[in-house]
C-alpha positions as CSV (number, residue, x, y, z in Angstrom):
1,M,164.3,101.6,213.3
2,Q,168.1,101.4,213.3
3,D,169.9,102.1,210.0
4,W,171.8,98.8,210.1
5,L,168.7,96.6,210.7
6,P,167.5,96.3,207.0
7,S,171.1,95.4,205.9
8,A,171.5,92.9,208.7
9,I,168.2,91.2,207.8
10,C,169.2,91.0,204.2
11,L,172.5,89.4,205.2
12,L,170.8,86.9,207.4
13,L,168.3,86.0,204.6
14,L,171.2,85.6,202.1
15,A,173.2,83.5,204.6
16,G,170.1,81.3,205.2
17,L,169.6,80.7,201.5
18,A,173.3,79.9,201.0
19,S,173.2,77.5,203.9
20,A,170.1,75.8,202.7
21,S,171.5,75.3,199.2
22,S,174.9,74.0,200.5
23,E,173.2,71.6,202.9
24,A,171.2,70.0,200.1
25,G,174.2,70.0,197.8
26,P,174.4,68.2,194.5
27,P,172.9,64.7,194.5
28,M,175.5,62.0,195.2
29,S,176.5,60.3,192.1
30,F,176.3,56.5,191.8
31,E,180.1,56.3,191.7
32,L,181.7,53.1,192.9
33,R,185.0,53.6,194.8
34,S,187.3,51.9,197.2
35,S,189.5,53.3,200.0
36,A,192.1,50.6,199.1
37,F,192.8,51.8,195.5
38,R,191.7,54.4,193.0
39,D,190.3,53.9,189.6
40,G,193.0,52.7,187.2
41,Q,195.5,52.1,190.0
42,E,197.0,48.9,191.3
43,I,195.0,46.7,193.7
44,P,197.0,46.2,196.9
45,Q,198.4,42.7,197.4
46,R,196.3,42.1,200.5
47,Y,193.2,41.7,198.2
48,T,194.9,39.1,195.9
49,C,196.0,35.5,196.0
50,D,199.4,36.7,197.0
51,G,198.0,38.3,200.1
52,E,195.1,37.5,202.4
53,D,192.7,37.2,199.4
54,V,190.0,39.2,201.1
55,S,187.5,41.5,199.2
56,P,188.4,45.2,199.1
57,P,186.2,47.7,200.8
58,L,183.8,49.3,198.3
59,S,181.4,52.2,198.7
60,W,179.0,54.0,196.4
61,G,176.7,57.0,196.2
62,A,172.9,56.9,196.2
63,P,171.4,54.8,193.3
64,P,168.8,56.3,191.1
65,A,165.1,56.6,192.1
66,G,163.2,53.3,191.5
67,T,166.2,51.1,192.4
68,R,164.9,47.9,194.1
69,S,168.3,46.1,194.4
70,L,172.0,46.3,193.5
71,A,174.3,43.7,192.0
72,L,178.1,43.6,191.9
73,V,180.3,41.7,189.4
74,V,184.1,41.7,189.5
75,D,185.8,40.2,186.5
76,D,189.1,40.1,184.5
77,P,188.8,40.4,180.7
78,D,192.5,39.8,180.3
79,A,192.6,36.1,181.1
80,P,194.8,34.2,180.8
81,D,197.3,36.6,179.1
82,P,196.6,40.3,178.5
83,E,198.6,40.0,175.3
84,A,196.3,37.2,174.0
85,P,193.1,37.2,176.2
86,R,190.8,34.3,175.6
87,M,188.2,34.7,178.3
88,T,186.8,36.9,181.0
89,W,187.4,35.4,184.4
90,V,184.8,36.0,187.0
91,H,186.2,36.8,190.5
92,W,183.0,37.8,192.5
93,V,179.3,38.0,192.1
94,V,177.0,39.6,194.7
95,Y,173.3,40.3,194.2
96,G,170.2,41.3,196.2
97,L,172.0,44.2,197.9
98,P,169.4,46.7,199.2
99,P,169.5,50.1,197.5
100,A,170.5,51.8,200.8
101,A,173.4,49.5,201.5
102,G,176.0,52.2,200.4
103,S,179.1,49.9,201.0
104,L,180.6,46.5,201.5
105,P,183.4,46.3,204.1
106,E,186.8,44.7,203.5
107,G,186.7,41.0,203.7
108,V,182.9,40.8,203.7
109,R,181.5,37.2,204.1
110,E,178.2,36.1,202.8
111,Q,176.8,35.8,206.3
112,D,177.7,39.4,206.9
113,L,175.7,40.7,203.9
114,P,172.5,42.6,204.4
115,D,169.3,40.6,204.5
116,G,168.4,39.2,201.0
117,A,171.9,39.7,199.6
118,R,173.8,36.7,198.4
119,F,177.1,35.7,196.8
120,G,176.9,34.2,193.3
121,R,179.3,31.6,191.9
122,N,182.7,32.7,190.5
123,D,184.8,30.9,188.0
124,W,186.5,28.9,190.7
125,K,183.0,27.4,191.2
126,R,182.7,29.0,194.7
127,A,180.1,31.3,196.1
128,A,182.9,33.6,197.5
129,Y,185.3,36.4,196.6
130,G,188.4,35.2,194.7
131,G,191.0,37.9,194.3
132,P,193.4,38.7,191.4
133,C,195.8,35.9,190.7
134,P,197.0,36.5,187.1
135,P,199.3,33.8,185.6
136,I,201.1,36.3,183.4
137,G,201.2,40.0,182.9
138,R,199.3,43.0,184.3
139,H,195.5,42.3,184.3
140,R,192.6,44.7,184.7
141,Y,189.8,43.9,187.3
142,Y,186.5,45.5,186.6
143,H,184.3,46.1,189.6
144,K,180.8,46.7,188.2
145,L,177.9,47.8,190.3
146,Y,174.4,47.7,188.8
147,A,171.2,49.5,190.1
148,L,168.2,47.3,189.2
149,D,164.5,48.1,189.1
150,R,163.7,44.6,190.5
151,T,165.1,42.1,193.0
152,V,166.8,39.0,191.7
153,D,165.3,35.8,193.1
154,A,167.3,32.6,192.8
155,S,167.2,29.2,194.5
156,G,171.0,28.8,194.4
157,P,174.1,30.9,193.8
158,L,173.9,32.5,190.3
159,T,176.8,32.7,187.9
160,K,177.6,36.0,186.2
161,A,175.8,34.7,183.0
162,Q,172.7,33.8,185.0
163,L,172.8,37.1,186.8
164,E,173.2,39.1,183.5
165,Q,170.2,37.2,182.1
166,A,168.1,38.1,185.2
167,M,169.2,41.7,184.9
168,Q,168.4,42.1,181.2
169,D,166.1,45.1,180.7
170,H,166.2,45.9,184.4
171,V,169.4,48.0,184.8
172,L,168.7,51.6,185.8
173,A,172.4,52.6,186.2
174,R,175.9,51.1,186.2
175,S,179.1,52.3,187.9
176,E,182.5,50.9,187.4
177,L,185.9,50.8,189.2
178,V,188.9,49.3,187.6
179,G,192.0,48.1,189.4
180,T,195.1,46.4,188.0
181,Y,197.4,43.7,189.4
182,R,200.5,41.9,188.3
183,R,202.1,39.1,190.3
184,G,205.9,39.1,191.0
185,Q,207.9,41.8,189.4
186,R,206.2,45.2,189.3
187,D,206.1,47.4,186.1
């Protein structure tokens, strides 16, 4: 037997173990992100009432085991004035997303959603996305994704409050992405 053979076999085994562990890698976190803006950063005008008012692209990692559906809520707790907020304005409600969805493309329409997914009703009384449109100051827009241990059945578009009631005691995980926006003069 050659002198180098045992060393070569050991190196091949070690390389195989390293390769196997790097292929598996750490489990993807259930992190919500957008290619249009980073957490805490400004939402580009394109996704607001001052632009095309289309939904931003969103993506997320694998939800936890046992997830049966996903729900998304986008709201603004700074309405109408961040210096004196009086309400949380709901911009978008989506529910019934399959656990394997992984993303929503820019400008997604309800008819483009995966089977079983639906738009809920926002505070403009529409089952649609309504982008940032703050009357005064810089507002924060919370994009909240929920992993649920059940599917949400509804005969019509749910409001955020109705969705939250349906989700009660069924949330396995939550992920959040916050963007900001101010109309007119920038800070």
